[in-house]
C-alpha positions as CSV (number, residue, x, y, z in Angstrom):
1,M,-25.8,166.3,-31.7
2,I,-24.4,162.7,-31.6
3,T,-23.3,161.5,-28.2
4,G,-22.5,158.2,-26.4
5,K,-26.2,157.9,-25.7
6,T,-27.3,158.2,-29.4
7,K,-29.0,155.0,-30.6
8,L,-27.9,153.4,-33.8
9,L,-30.0,152.3,-36.8
10,G,-28.7,151.7,-40.3
11,V,-28.8,150.0,-43.7
12,I,-26.5,147.2,-44.8
13,G,-25.8,146.6,-48.5
14,H,-23.0,146.4,-51.1
15,P,-22.7,148.9,-52.5
16,V,-24.7,151.2,-50.2
17,E,-23.4,154.7,-51.0
18,H,-26.4,155.4,-53.3
19,S,-29.0,154.4,-50.7
20,L,-31.6,157.1,-50.0
21,S,-32.7,155.4,-46.7
22,P,-30.4,157.6,-44.5
23,V,-31.9,160.8,-46.0
24,M,-35.5,159.8,-45.2
25,H,-34.9,158.0,-41.9
26,N,-32.8,160.8,-40.4
27,A,-35.4,163.4,-41.5
28,A,-38.1,161.4,-39.6
29,L,-35.9,160.9,-36.5
30,A,-35.1,164.6,-36.4
31,Q,-38.8,165.5,-36.8
32,L,-39.7,163.2,-33.9
33,G,-36.9,164.7,-31.7
34,L,-35.3,161.3,-31.0
35,D,-31.7,160.7,-30.1
36,Y,-31.1,158.2,-32.9
37,V,-29.0,158.2,-36.1
38,Y,-29.4,156.1,-39.2
39,L,-26.1,155.2,-40.9
40,P,-25.1,153.4,-44.2
41,F,-23.0,150.3,-43.5
42,P,-21.2,149.0,-46.6
43,I,-20.8,145.2,-46.0
44,A,-19.3,142.9,-48.7
45,P,-21.0,139.5,-49.0
46,D,-17.9,137.7,-47.6
47,N,-18.1,139.8,-44.4
48,L,-21.9,139.4,-43.7
49,E,-21.7,136.9,-40.9
50,V,-19.0,138.7,-38.9
51,A,-20.7,142.1,-39.6
52,I,-24.0,140.9,-38.1
53,A,-22.2,139.8,-35.0
54,G,-20.4,143.2,-34.9
55,L,-23.6,145.2,-35.2
56,A,-25.0,143.2,-32.2
57,S,-21.8,143.9,-30.2
58,I,-22.0,147.7,-30.7
59,G,-25.6,147.8,-29.7
60,V,-27.3,148.6,-33.1
61,E,-31.1,148.7,-32.5
62,G,-32.1,147.6,-36.0
63,F,-31.2,147.9,-39.7
64,S,-32.5,147.8,-43.2
65,V,-31.2,145.2,-45.6
66,T,-30.6,145.9,-49.3
67,I,-29.0,144.1,-52.3
68,P,-27.2,141.6,-52.2
69,H,-28.0,140.5,-48.6
70,K,-31.8,140.1,-48.5
71,Q,-31.7,136.3,-48.9
72,A,-28.2,135.6,-47.6
73,I,-29.0,137.1,-44.2
74,I,-31.8,134.7,-43.4
75,P,-29.7,131.8,-41.9
76,L,-27.8,134.4,-39.7
77,L,-31.0,135.6,-37.9
78,D,-32.5,134.1,-34.8
79,E,-36.2,134.6,-35.8
80,I,-37.9,135.4,-39.1
81,S,-41.5,136.6,-39.5
82,P,-43.9,134.3,-41.5
83,I,-44.2,136.9,-44.3
84,A,-40.4,137.1,-44.7
85,Q,-40.3,133.3,-44.8
86,A,-43.0,133.2,-47.4
87,I,-41.2,135.7,-49.6
88,G,-37.8,134.2,-48.9
89,A,-36.2,137.7,-48.3
90,V,-35.7,140.0,-45.3
91,N,-35.4,143.8,-45.6
92,T,-35.8,144.8,-41.9
93,V,-34.0,143.5,-38.9
94,T,-34.6,144.4,-35.2
95,R,-32.7,143.7,-32.0
96,R,-35.1,142.1,-29.5
97,D,-34.1,140.2,-26.3
98,N,-30.5,139.9,-27.5
99,Q,-31.7,138.3,-30.7
100,W,-31.9,139.4,-34.4
101,V,-35.5,139.3,-35.7
102,G,-36.1,139.7,-39.4
103,T,-39.2,140.7,-41.4
104,N,-40.1,142.2,-44.7
105,T,-41.8,145.5,-45.1
106,D,-41.5,145.6,-48.9
107,I,-45.0,144.2,-49.2
108,E,-46.5,147.0,-47.1
109,G,-44.5,149.5,-49.2
110,F,-45.7,148.0,-52.4
111,I,-49.4,147.7,-51.6
112,S,-49.7,151.1,-49.7
113,P,-50.6,153.3,-52.8
114,L,-52.9,150.5,-54.0
115,Q,-54.8,150.5,-50.7
116,T,-55.0,154.3,-50.4
117,T,-54.8,156.5,-53.5
118,Y,-55.8,153.9,-56.0
119,K,-58.0,151.8,-53.8
120,Q,-60.5,149.5,-55.6
121,D,-61.8,145.9,-55.5
122,W,-59.0,143.8,-56.8
123,S,-60.8,140.4,-56.5
124,Q,-61.8,140.4,-60.2
125,K,-58.5,141.9,-61.4
126,T,-55.4,140.5,-63.1
127,A,-51.8,141.5,-62.2
128,V,-48.9,141.0,-64.6
129,I,-45.4,141.2,-63.1
130,L,-42.3,141.7,-65.1
131,G,-39.3,139.9,-63.6
132,N,-38.9,137.0,-61.2
133,G,-36.2,138.1,-58.7
134,G,-36.4,139.0,-55.0
135,A,-38.5,142.2,-55.7
136,A,-41.0,140.2,-57.7
137,R,-41.5,137.9,-54.7
138,A,-42.6,140.8,-52.5
139,V,-44.9,142.0,-55.3
140,V,-46.5,138.5,-55.7
141,A,-47.2,138.3,-52.0
142,G,-48.6,141.9,-52.1
143,C,-50.9,141.1,-55.0
144,H,-52.1,138.0,-53.1
145,Q,-52.7,140.1,-50.0
146,L,-54.8,142.5,-52.1
147,G,-56.9,139.6,-53.4
148,F,-56.1,139.6,-57.1
149,A,-57.9,136.9,-59.1
150,E,-54.9,136.1,-61.2
151,I,-51.2,136.8,-60.8
152,H,-48.9,136.3,-63.8
153,V,-45.1,136.5,-63.6
154,V,-43.1,136.9,-66.7
155,G,-39.4,136.2,-67.1
156,R,-36.7,135.4,-69.6
157,N,-35.1,132.4,-68.0
158,V,-37.4,129.4,-68.1
159,Q,-35.5,127.4,-65.5
160,R,-35.6,130.3,-63.1
161,L,-39.3,130.8,-63.7
162,E,-40.0,127.2,-62.9
163,E,-38.0,127.5,-59.7
164,F,-40.0,130.7,-58.8
165,R,-43.3,128.9,-59.4
166,H,-42.1,125.8,-57.5
167,S,-41.0,127.9,-54.5
168,W,-44.7,128.9,-53.8
169,E,-46.2,125.4,-54.2
170,N,-46.8,124.9,-50.5
171,S,-48.1,128.4,-49.9
172,P,-51.6,129.7,-50.5
173,I,-49.9,132.5,-52.4
174,G,-49.1,130.0,-55.2
175,E,-52.8,129.1,-55.8
176,N,-53.5,131.8,-58.4
177,L,-50.0,132.3,-59.6
178,Q,-48.9,131.5,-63.2
179,V,-45.5,131.9,-64.8
180,H,-44.7,132.7,-68.4
181,S,-41.8,133.2,-70.7
182,W,-41.3,136.8,-72.1
183,D,-42.8,135.8,-75.5
184,H,-46.2,135.3,-73.9
185,L,-46.5,138.9,-72.9
186,A,-48.6,139.9,-76.0
187,K,-51.4,137.7,-74.7
188,L,-51.1,139.0,-71.1
189,I,-51.0,142.8,-71.7
190,P,-54.7,143.1,-72.7
191,Q,-55.7,141.4,-69.4
192,A,-53.5,143.4,-67.2
193,N,-55.3,145.7,-64.7
194,L,-52.0,146.1,-62.9
195,L,-48.6,145.9,-64.7
196,V,-45.6,145.9,-62.5
197,N,-41.9,146.3,-63.5
198,T,-39.7,144.6,-60.9
199,T,-36.7,144.4,-63.3
200,P,-33.8,146.9,-63.2
201,I,-34.4,147.8,-66.8
202,G,-34.7,151.6,-67.1
203,M,-32.8,152.3,-63.8
204,Y,-30.2,155.1,-63.7
205,P,-27.8,155.3,-65.5
206,K,-29.5,153.4,-68.3
207,I,-32.5,155.7,-68.3
208,D,-33.3,155.4,-72.0
209,E,-34.3,151.7,-71.6
210,S,-37.6,150.1,-71.0
211,P,-38.6,146.5,-70.3
212,L,-41.4,147.0,-72.8
213,S,-41.7,148.9,-76.1
214,S,-44.5,151.3,-76.9
215,E,-45.8,148.8,-79.4
216,A,-46.0,146.1,-76.7
217,L,-48.1,148.4,-74.5
218,T,-50.7,149.4,-77.1
219,D,-53.1,146.7,-75.9
220,L,-52.9,147.7,-72.2
221,P,-56.5,148.2,-71.0
222,A,-57.7,151.8,-70.4
223,G,-57.3,152.8,-66.8
224,A,-54.8,150.1,-66.0
225,I,-52.1,150.9,-63.4
226,A,-48.5,150.7,-64.5
227,Y,-46.2,150.5,-61.4
228,D,-42.4,150.7,-61.6
229,L,-40.4,149.8,-58.6
230,I,-37.6,152.1,-59.9
231,Y,-37.6,155.7,-58.6
232,I,-34.7,157.2,-60.5
233,P,-35.4,158.6,-63.1
234,Q,-38.9,160.0,-62.6
235,P,-40.8,159.0,-64.7
236,T,-39.0,156.0,-66.2
237,Q,-39.4,155.2,-69.9
238,F,-41.7,152.3,-69.0
239,L,-44.1,154.7,-67.1
240,Q,-43.9,157.3,-69.9
241,K,-44.8,154.7,-72.5
242,A,-47.6,153.3,-70.3
243,Q,-49.0,156.8,-69.6
244,Q,-49.1,157.4,-73.4
245,Q,-51.5,154.4,-73.6
246,G,-53.8,156.0,-70.9
247,A,-52.4,154.1,-67.9
248,I,-52.2,155.4,-64.4
249,A,-48.5,155.6,-63.3
250,I,-47.0,154.8,-59.9
251,D,-43.2,155.0,-59.4
252,G,-41.1,153.4,-56.7
253,L,-40.6,156.4,-54.5
254,E,-43.8,155.8,-52.6
255,M,-42.9,152.1,-52.0
256,L,-39.5,153.3,-50.7
257,V,-41.2,155.7,-48.3
258,Q,-43.8,153.3,-47.1
259,Q,-41.5,150.3,-46.5
260,G,-39.4,152.8,-44.5
261,V,-42.4,154.0,-42.5
262,A,-43.2,150.3,-41.7
263,A,-39.6,149.7,-40.6
264,L,-39.5,152.7,-38.3
265,K,-42.8,151.6,-36.6
266,I,-41.1,148.3,-35.8
267,W,-37.8,149.9,-34.5
268,L,-39.4,152.7,-32.5
269,Q,-42.4,150.8,-31.4
270,Q,-44.7,153.7,-32.3
271,D,-47.2,154.5,-35.0
272,N,-46.9,158.3,-35.4
273,I,-44.2,158.3,-38.2
274,P,-43.9,161.6,-40.1
275,V,-44.6,160.2,-43.6
276,D,-44.7,163.6,-45.3
277,V,-41.3,164.6,-43.9
278,M,-39.7,161.5,-45.2
279,R,-41.3,161.9,-48.7
280,Q,-40.2,165.6,-48.9
281,A,-36.7,164.8,-47.8
282,L,-36.4,162.2,-50.6
283,K,-37.9,164.6,-53.2
284,K,-35.5,167.3,-52.2
285,Q,-32.5,164.9,-52.3
286,L,-33.6,163.8,-55.8
287,G,-34.2,167.4,-57.0
288,L,-37.9,166.8,-57.6
289,G,-39.1,169.9,-55.8
290,E,-42.5,169.9,-54.1
């Protein structure tokens, strides 16, 4: 029952129709019995500045940020958390003391399964990350937080890779970071204890594609973890091929859930977020059953 007292949360993006965030957040809010609603707000890049002012004027309590606004929104916020500054991207914004405060919960989302279900000592391990966009930045920061000995980022555009490496130079995160062109992958795969796909290759509707061929994955070490940030389809071609080589597969659904849990903790100022309810709501929406 939505009334004049109902508090507003939401997600901004362009496009935003496909976002699964309303499904999981509204399931959690209903379970908690709170008078909140979480709405999708489609906002074109040209309208971002006026939209942020508009969201403030109608009393929105907080919102998620998705493509293409994660970096563009930074100059429009009053305060940014150190972790969001380090990554150079914001995915969660909160209204506090009449100011917009931005942070990034993608790191928490990414590392959550690696801290719980697949917990181990990462300090002697090597991470290989495919792609060097905004998602890769959160993964690099997450791998640094977990304590990986080596972090390798692989991309196709040499100039962009150099810019990526350069952007971390004044940060402790850059100390054990190396960047490589795609043709270097054959040397990196045998070292990879964690192999992460941050590229959109294999995402719906191009579900027959994979960033790596089965041949490229033949030297993946036994027991390595293959992690795809994509959650539709399940599993992706990349994860199927990695599993055929004996890898442990993690898809992007858990990251989506956990970054959402972290965002709700900030907005609601409480810790008892119903994670299972959020996960099940997403699985039902995606037709994945129990």
